[in-house]
Structure formats: C-alpha cells, structure tokens
N, C-alpha and C positions, 0 to 999 in steps of 0.2 A: 564161718564154717570152712574148715580146711578140707580140700578135696584130697582124699587118700588114694582113691582109685575110681575108675569109671567103667561101667559095664558097656559092652558093645551094643546091647539091646536097649540102651537108654532111649526113651521117647523124647524127642526134642519139643520144646515149647514154641508155638506159633511158627512152625516150619524152620526153625533155626537148626542147622546141622551141628552136631556136637563135635567140636574141634578143640584142640588145646588152647586156642586163643579165646574161645567164648564159652567154654564149659562152665566157668565160674558164673557168668551172667545167666546161663541156663539154670544152673543150680539155684541162684538167687531168685529167678523167676518162678521156679517150682516152690521154693520156700515161701515166696509171697502168695502164691496160689493157696498153699496149705493154710497160711494165716487167714486169708480171706474166707476160705471155706469153713474154717473153724469158727470165725467170728459170725458168719452168717448162718451157722447151723447146718451146713451142707455136709452131712456125714459121708455120703458116697463120694463127693468131690474131694473131701479131706483124705479119705481112704486111698483114692487114686493118686493124689499128690504125695502122700506118704510113701506109697509103693515106688513112685518115680524117684524120690529122694533116697529110698533104701537101695536102689540100684547103683548108687554112687559108691557103696562100700561093701566089703566082704561081710557075709553073714548078716545082711540087712542092717549094718551099722550106720548106713547113710554116709554123708560126707564128713562125719566126725572122727577125728583121731583121738580126742580126749575121752577117757573112759567114762567120766561122769556124763558127758553129753551122749555117748553111745548108749548108756543105760537109760537115760531119760528119753532118748529117741525110741528105744525098744518099748518102754512103758507106754509112750504115746501110740505106737503101733499096736500094742496089745489092746489098749483101750479102744482104738478105732476098730480093730478086728472084732471085738466083742459088741460093737455098736453102742458103747457108752460114751456119748458125745460130751456130757458134762465132765467125766473123768479125763477124756482126751483134751478138753480145753484146759483143765487144771494142769495136766502133764505138760502141755505145750507152754503154759505160762512159766512153769518151772524151768523147762528147757531153754526158753528164750532169755530168762533172767540169767542163767548160767552162761549162755552164749555171749550176751552183751557184757557180762562181767569179765569173762575170759578175754574178749576182744579189747576191752578197755585196759585190762592188765597188761596185755601184750604191747599196746601202744605206749603205756606209761613205762614199762620195762625197757622197751627199745629206745624211748626218748632219753631216759635217765642214763642208759649205758652208752648213748651215742651210736647205737647200732645202725649199720647201713640198711637194715631191714625195716626201719621206721616207716618208710613209704609203703612197703608191703603190708605192714600191720594196720596202717591207716586205711588203705584200700580194702582190706579185709573187714575192718570195722564198718566202713561206709557201705559195702555190699550187704553185710548182714543186717545193718540198721535199716536199709531200704527193704530187705526181704521181710523183716519183722514188722516195721511200722509203716511201710509204703510211702516214706518220704526221705528226702536226702538228709544225711547227717551233716551238721554244720561244723566243719573242722575248726572254725574260729573258737570253738569251745576249748580247743587245745592250745591256742596261741597265747603267748604271754606267761606260760607257766615256767617256773624254773625247775631244775632237776630235783629239787627236794619237795616240790608240791605235786598235787594230784589234780588232773583236769576236772572240770565241772562234771558231776555225776550225770550219767544218762538216765533219764526217767524211763523205766520199763513199763510205765503205765500210759505212755503216749497214745 
C-alpha cells in the first residue's frame, strides 16, 4: 500500500501518534485489523477499519495510488456500508490479491532493473504481507534469483 496522503484527523492505532516515520506502520496495523475483522465476521469492526484506511487518501481512496486498488477498495467500502459481509470478504480477497501481485511485480521490476528503490519495494511488500496475512514475509524467497527469473509466488491463500 503506497501512502498518497494522510488526513490530519486520522485515528492512531494503540495510541501511536501519526508521524511521517510511523504512518506506514499505522496503516499496516489498520489493514491488519481490517483483515482480522473480515475473517472473524465483525462487520462493525471492519467498517471502522475501512473508514480509518479511507482517511489516508482523497475521496476515500485509502492508501492506494493504483486505480485498480482504489476501485477495489471502494467496492469493499460499498459492501461494508450496505452490511453485506460476504460480498465485502470477496471484495477484500480480490483487493489483497491485486495488492500482493503489484508488490511482487514492483520487487521483481526493481530487482531486474538494478533500481536503488529495491529496498523500498521489499519493505513495502513486507509491510503489506504482514497486514494481509499477519505474519512476516520471508525475503529468502527472493534470494538466489537471477534477473531473468521470477521469485517464488506468494500464496494469497495463506
């Protein structure tokens, strides 16, 4: 999730102030809460977490700069607002699949090009992976590949 902007009225998680150095971790924490609420069937909790993520971007786009992710995030929000938990869970699955795909593509692209942004792409992947799956991404999956190969696919079913 790429942070495009942040609202001054953002509600911090567990008392963390929102500063430039930790807003990404706050965003990931809210994303993790959204995942947990959807998995446990807590519609009200998921609605609140979605609203907090929506505060990260203009027009409730959340922390997403990618148009596909923005659209999927909006669909998730609409499903949550209408109280349709099953549809929200499906929309979230689609959104997280797109997110993980985009993150992996960024890592692969930066690696193949020798970009100095590779570290940033890996950090982004690690943060999003934790938010979605609640566990640390093992970067050893990326070790040993050459510039013509693709890293081990990340299972979005974890």
